[in-house]
C-alpha positions in Angstrom: -97.4 -147.2 -35.6 -98.0 -146.5 -32.2 -96.4 -144.1 -29.6 -95.5 -144.0 -26.0 -94.8 -141.1 -23.7 -91.5 -141.3 -21.3 -92.2 -139.8 -17.8 -91.0 -136.3 -19.9 -93.6 -136.5 -22.4 -91.2 -137.4 -25.1 -92.7 -139.9 -27.8 -90.5 -143.2 -28.0 -90.6 -143.6 -31.6 -91.7 -146.3 -33.6 -88.5 -148.4 -34.8 -90.0 -151.1 -36.6 -88.9 -151.8 -40.3 -92.4 -152.1 -42.3 -90.6 -152.7 -45.7 -91.6 -156.7 -44.9 -95.4 -156.2 -46.2 -94.1 -156.2 -49.4 -93.5 -159.5 -49.0 -96.3 -160.9 -47.0 -100.2 -160.0 -46.3 -100.2 -158.0 -42.9 -101.9 -159.8 -40.6 -103.3 -157.6 -38.3 -104.9 -155.3 -41.1 -105.5 -157.8 -43.8 -104.2 -155.9 -46.5 -102.1 -158.5 -49.3 -100.1 -156.0 -50.1 -97.9 -158.0 -52.8 -101.3 -158.8 -54.2 -101.9 -155.0 -54.5 -102.0 -153.8 -58.7 -100.1 -150.9 -59.3 -102.7 -149.3 -61.1 -105.5 -149.7 -58.2 -103.8 -147.9 -55.9 -104.7 -144.3 -56.7 -108.6 -145.5 -56.3 -107.2 -146.9 -53.5 -106.2 -144.0 -52.0 -109.1 -142.0 -52.5 -111.3 -144.9 -50.7 -108.6 -144.7 -47.9 -109.4 -141.1 -47.4 -113.3 -141.6 -47.6 -112.9 -144.0 -44.8 -110.8 -140.9 -42.3 -113.3 -138.5 -43.6 -116.0 -140.9 -41.7 -114.0 -141.2 -38.8 -113.3 -137.5 -38.5 -116.8 -136.8 -38.7 -117.1 -138.5 -35.3 -117.3 -136.7 -31.5 -114.3 -134.3 -31.3 -113.5 -135.2 -27.7 -113.7 -139.0 -28.8 -111.2 -138.5 -31.5 -108.8 -136.7 -29.4 -108.5 -139.8 -26.8 -106.1 -142.2 -26.8 -107.6 -145.9 -26.4 -104.0 -146.2 -24.0 -101.3 -144.1 -23.5 -98.9 -145.6 -25.8 -101.4 -145.3 -28.7 -102.2 -142.4 -30.7 -106.3 -141.2 -30.8 -107.4 -141.5 -34.1 -107.0 -137.6 -34.6 -103.3 -138.4 -34.6 -103.5 -141.1 -36.8 -105.8 -139.2 -39.2 -102.9 -136.2 -39.2 -100.3 -138.5 -39.7 -102.2 -140.5 -42.8 -102.6 -136.7 -44.4 -98.9 -136.5 -43.7 -98.1 -139.4 -45.7 -100.0 -138.8 -48.5 -98.1 -135.3 -48.6 -95.0 -136.9 -48.2 -95.5 -139.7 -50.2 -96.7 -136.9 -53.2 -93.1 -135.2 -52.7 -91.2 -138.5 -52.9 -93.1 -140.2 -56.1 -92.6 -136.9 -57.6 -88.6 -137.1 -56.9 -88.7 -140.8 -58.0 -90.3 -139.1 -61.5 -88.1 -136.1 -61.9 -85.4 -137.3 -60.7 -82.7 -140.6 -61.2 -82.7 -142.5 -58.4 -83.3 -139.8 -55.8 -82.2 -140.6 -51.9 -85.2 -139.3 -49.7 -84.9 -137.3 -46.7 -85.4 -138.8 -43.7 -88.7 -138.1 -42.1 -88.9 -138.8 -38.2 -92.9 -139.5 -37.4 -93.0 -139.1 -33.8 -91.4 -135.8 -33.9 -93.7 -134.0 -36.5 -96.6 -135.6 -34.4 -95.4 -133.6 -31.3 -93.7 -130.8 -33.2 -97.0 -130.3 -35.4 -99.2 -131.3 -31.9 -101.4 -133.6 -33.9 -103.7 -133.9 -31.1 -104.6 -130.4 -30.7 -106.1 -130.1 -34.4 -109.1 -129.1 -35.8 -110.6 -132.3 -37.0 -112.9 -130.9 -39.8 -109.2 -128.9 -40.7 -107.4 -132.2 -41.3 -110.5 -133.9 -43.0 -110.5 -131.1 -45.5 -106.6 -131.6 -45.9 -106.5 -135.3 -45.5 -108.7 -135.4 -48.6 -106.7 -132.5 -50.6 -103.6 -134.6 -50.0 -105.0 -137.8 -50.8 -106.3 -136.2 -54.0 -103.1 -135.1 -55.3 -101.3 -138.9 -54.0 -103.7 -140.5 -56.5 -104.0 -137.8 -59.1 -100.4 -138.4 -59.5 -100.2 -142.1 -59.4 -103.0 -142.0 -62.4 -100.3 -140.0 -64.1 -98.0 -142.9 -64.0 -97.4 -144.9 -67.2 -95.1 -147.9 -68.9 -91.3 -147.5 -67.5 -92.0 -145.0 -65.0 -93.2 -147.6 -63.1 -89.4 -149.2 -62.5 -88.1 -145.5 -61.6 -86.3 -145.7 -58.3 -86.0 -143.7 -55.1 -84.0 -144.5 -52.2 -85.1 -143.6 -48.2 -82.2 -142.7 -46.0 -82.2 -145.9 -44.0 -80.9 -147.9 -47.5 -84.9 -148.9 -48.3 -84.7 -149.0 -52.1 -87.9 -148.5 -54.1 -89.7 -148.7 -57.7 -92.5 -146.6 -58.2 -94.2 -149.8 -58.0 -93.0 -151.2 -55.3 -93.4 -147.4 -53.4 -97.1 -147.6 -54.6 -98.0 -150.9 -52.5 -95.6 -149.7 -49.4 -97.6 -146.2 -49.5 -101.2 -148.2 -49.4 -100.1 -149.9 -46.5 -99.7 -146.9 -44.3 -102.9 -145.6 -44.4 -104.9 -149.0 -44.5 -103.0 -150.1 -41.4 -104.1 -147.0 -39.6 -107.7 -146.7 -40.8 -107.6 -150.3 -39.3 -105.8 -149.3 -35.9 -109.0 -146.5 -35.8 -112.0 -148.5 -36.9 -110.9 -152.0 -36.2 -112.3 -153.4 -39.9 -109.7 -155.1 -42.0 -108.6 -154.8 -45.1 
């Protein structure tokens, strides 16, 4: 997800529909999302968090610097990943506890501005990201049997099973770690 600012400073939203990653490998980050084994997602979440902790241990000024005005800084990407882990934990629980829930809309770009991602403390973000990743990974480890086929719906009409949701989820933090480090999956 990249962001760009208009002259008034508002972020132009990323409107790309990323559900295509459920059908083919991502040519940018290299993750073969359709080939991800659902039971491996918990470990992949933890491994990704470890990668983010390494990124966040870097120079604070460098973490805040955007490579281009329309591209998030590494700190902004890390804040986004932390919030993705939090959001997907909530949505996973909804899918497991309710029949066919409708997820509330989440505007990631609005959240980035409102939460001032670029001004957050990297050490705090690292702690929060690690905790959110562990909660999400542990929740995926508890999924068993028919629970993988439970469903949920995004407000834009995208429909997921817990299984497809797990694969869709893991692409986001993997792709953003690629954005930050250039390391392909």
